[in-house]
DRENPA-3360 file (N, C-alpha, C; in nm, 2 decimals, always signed):
BEGIN
1 = MVGILTIH = -2.07/-13.39/+1.50/-1.93/-13.37/+1.48/-1.91/-13.37/+1.33 ~ -1.95/-13.48/+1.26/-1.92/-13.49/+1.12/-2.00/-13.39/+1.03 ~ -2.11/-13.33/+1.09/-2.19/-13.24/+1.02/-2.12/-13.10/+1.00 ~ -2.01/-13.08/+1.07/-1.94/-12.95/+1.06/-1.87/-12.96/+0.92 ~ -1.89/-12.85/+0.84/-1.84/-12.85/+0.71/-1.72/-12.76/+0.68 ~ -1.65/-12.71/+0.78/-1.54/-12.62/+0.75/-1.41/-12.68/+0.82 ~ -1.30/-12.67/+0.75/-1.18/-12.72/+0.80/-1.15/-12.65/+0.94 ~ -1.16/-12.52/+0.94/-1.13/-12.45/+1.07/-1.21/-12.51/+1.18;
9 = ALVQQAIE = -1.34/-12.53/+1.16/-1.43/-12.59/+1.27/-1.39/-12.73/+1.31 ~ -1.36/-12.81/+1.21/-1.32/-12.95/+1.24/-1.18/-12.95/+1.32 ~ -1.09/-12.87/+1.28/-0.96/-12.86/+1.35/-0.98/-12.81/+1.49 ~ -1.06/-12.71/+1.51/-1.09/-12.66/+1.64/-1.15/-12.76/+1.73 ~ -1.24/-12.84/+1.68/-1.31/-12.94/+1.75/-1.21/-13.05/+1.79 ~ -1.12/-13.09/+1.70/-1.02/-13.19/+1.73/-0.92/-13.14/+1.84 ~ -0.88/-13.02/+1.83/-0.79/-12.96/+1.93/-0.85/-12.95/+2.07 ~ -0.98/-12.91/+2.07/-1.05/-12.89/+2.20/-1.07/-13.03/+2.26;
17 = SGYLTLAV = -1.10/-13.13/+2.18/-1.13/-13.26/+2.24/-1.00/-13.34/+2.26 ~ -0.89/-13.30/+2.19/-0.76/-13.37/+2.21/-0.76/-13.50/+2.13 ~ -0.85/-13.52/+2.04/-0.87/-13.65/+1.97/-0.91/-13.62/+1.82 ~ -0.85/-13.69/+1.73/-0.88/-13.68/+1.59/-0.93/-13.82/+1.54 ~ -1.06/-13.82/+1.51/-1.12/-13.95/+1.47/-1.09/-13.98/+1.33 ~ -1.11/-14.11/+1.29/-1.09/-14.14/+1.15/-1.19/-14.07/+1.06 ~ -1.31/-14.05/+1.10/-1.41/-13.98/+1.02/-1.38/-13.84/+1.00 ~ -1.33/-13.77/+1.10/-1.29/-13.63/+1.09/-1.17/-13.62/+1.00;
25 = EAQLRRLS = -1.07/-13.71/+1.02/-0.95/-13.71/+0.94/-0.99/-13.72/+0.79 ~ -1.08/-13.81/+0.76/-1.12/-13.83/+0.62/-1.19/-13.71/+0.57 ~ -1.28/-13.65/+0.65/-1.35/-13.53/+0.61/-1.25/-13.41/+0.59 ~ -1.15/-13.40/+0.67/-1.05/-13.30/+0.65/-0.97/-13.32/+0.52 ~ -0.94/-13.44/+0.48/-0.88/-13.47/+0.35/-0.97/-13.43/+0.24 ~ -1.10/-13.46/+0.24/-1.19/-13.43/+0.14/-1.20/-13.27/+0.13 ~ -1.22/-13.21/+0.24/-1.24/-13.06/+0.24/-1.12/-12.99/+0.19 ~ -1.00/-13.04/+0.23/-0.87/-12.97/+0.19/-0.85/-12.97/+0.04;
33 = QHQRSREN = -0.92/-13.06/-0.03/-0.90/-13.06/-0.18/-0.98/-12.95/-0.24 ~ -1.08/-12.89/-0.17/-1.16/-12.79/-0.22/-1.16/-12.65/-0.15 ~ -1.12/-12.66/-0.02/-1.12/-12.53/+0.06/-0.98/-12.49/+0.09 ~ -0.91/-12.43/-0.01/-0.77/-12.39/+0.00/-0.76/-12.24/+0.03 ~ -0.77/-12.21/+0.15/-0.75/-12.07/+0.19/-0.64/-12.06/+0.29 ~ -0.59/-11.94/+0.31/-0.48/-11.93/+0.41/-0.52/-11.97/+0.55 ~ -0.65/-11.93/+0.58/-0.70/-11.97/+0.71/-0.70/-12.12/+0.73 ~ -0.74/-12.19/+0.63/-0.75/-12.34/+0.64/-0.61/-12.40/+0.65;
41 = IYALMKLQ = -0.52/-12.35/+0.57/-0.38/-12.40/+0.58/-0.32/-12.38/+0.72 ~ -0.35/-12.26/+0.78/-0.30/-12.23/+0.91/-0.37/-12.33/+1.01 ~ -0.50/-12.35/+0.99/-0.57/-12.44/+1.08/-0.51/-12.58/+1.08 ~ -0.48/-12.63/+0.96/-0.42/-12.76/+0.94/-0.28/-12.77/+1.00 ~ -0.21/-12.66/+0.99/-0.08/-12.66/+1.05/-0.09/-12.66/+1.20 ~ -0.19/-12.59/+1.25/-0.21/-12.59/+1.40/-0.24/-12.73/+1.45 ~ -0.33/-12.80/+1.37/-0.36/-12.94/+1.41/-0.24/-13.03/+1.40 ~ -0.16/-13.02/+1.29/-0.04/-13.10/+1.28/+0.05/-13.07/+1.40;
49 = RGVMEGEV = +0.07/-12.95/+1.44/+0.15/-12.92/+1.55/+0.10/-12.99/+1.68 ~ -0.03/-12.98/+1.70/-0.09/-13.05/+1.81/-0.07/-13.20/+1.82 ~ -0.07/-13.26/+1.70/-0.05/-13.40/+1.69/+0.10/-13.43/+1.72 ~ +0.19/-13.35/+1.66/+0.33/-13.37/+1.68/+0.37/-13.35/+1.83 ~ +0.30/-13.26/+1.90/+0.34/-13.23/+2.04/+0.26/-13.32/+2.13 ~ +0.18/-13.41/+2.08/+0.10/-13.50/+2.17/-0.02/-13.45/+2.23 ~ -0.06/-13.33/+2.19/-0.18/-13.27/+2.25/-0.31/-13.32/+2.18 ~ -0.29/-13.38/+2.06/-0.41/-13.44/+1.99/-0.37/-13.58/+1.95;
57 = KQESHQSR = -0.45/-13.67/+1.99/-0.42/-13.81/+1.96/-0.50/-13.85/+1.83 ~ -0.44/-13.93/+1.75/-0.51/-13.97/+1.62/-0.56/-14.12/+1.64 ~ -0.68/-14.13/+1.61/-0.74/-14.27/+1.61/-0.67/-14.36/+1.51 ~ -0.63/-14.31/+1.40/-0.56/-14.39/+1.30/-0.43/-14.45/+1.36 ~ -0.36/-14.37/+1.43/-0.23/-14.41/+1.49/-0.26/-14.51/+1.60 ~ -0.36/-14.49/+1.68/-0.39/-14.58/+1.79/-0.43/-14.72/+1.74 ~ -0.50/-14.72/+1.63/-0.54/-14.85/+1.57/-0.42/-14.92/+1.52 ~ -0.33/-14.85/+1.45/-0.20/-14.91/+1.40/-0.12/-14.97/+1.52;
65 = YQQVANVG = -0.10/-14.89/+1.62/-0.02/-14.94/+1.74/-0.09/-15.06/+1.80 ~ -0.22/-15.06/+1.81/-0.29/-15.18/+1.86/-0.26/-15.30/+1.78 ~ -0.27/-15.29/+1.65/-0.24/-15.40/+1.56/-0.10/-15.45/+1.58 ~ +0.00/-15.36/+1.58/+0.14/-15.40/+1.60/+0.15/-15.47/+1.74 ~ +0.09/-15.42/+1.84/+0.10/-15.49/+1.97/+0.04/-15.62/+1.97 ~ -0.08/-15.64/+1.90/-0.14/-15.77/+1.89/-0.05/-15.87/+1.82 ~ +0.01/-15.83/+1.71/+0.10/-15.92/+1.63/+0.22/-15.96/+1.72 ~ +0.27/-15.86/+1.80/+0.38/-15.90/+1.89/+0.34/-16.00/+2.00;
73 = QDAESA = +0.22/-15.98/+2.05/+0.17/-16.08/+2.15/+0.15/-16.22/+2.09 ~ +0.10/-16.22/+1.97/+0.08/-16.35/+1.90/+0.21/-16.42/+1.88 ~ +0.32/-16.35/+1.84/+0.45/-16.40/+1.81/+0.51/-16.46/+1.94 ~ +0.48/-16.39/+2.06/+0.54/-16.44/+2.18/+0.46/-16.56/+2.23 ~ +0.34/-16.58/+2.19/+0.26/-16.69/+2.24/+0.29/-16.82/+2.16 ~ +0.34/-16.80/+2.04/+0.37/-16.91/+1.95/+0.49/-16.99/+1.99;
% end
């Protein structure tokens, strides 16, 4: 998965799996600094749309939500 070196391929993989890992998200950030083509911009827009519509889940968001939930549970226990 991380060996894929094109934005388009990484986006397609995330959309097909319905999940965007932290590693792929970081790789997309790195690649987007150097691979600025119309095709890549459209691919990133497609991924963003998938995330906004709930078709693609982000590992980074799930980690954040879990931390918030844990803090809430700790406050209730105190």
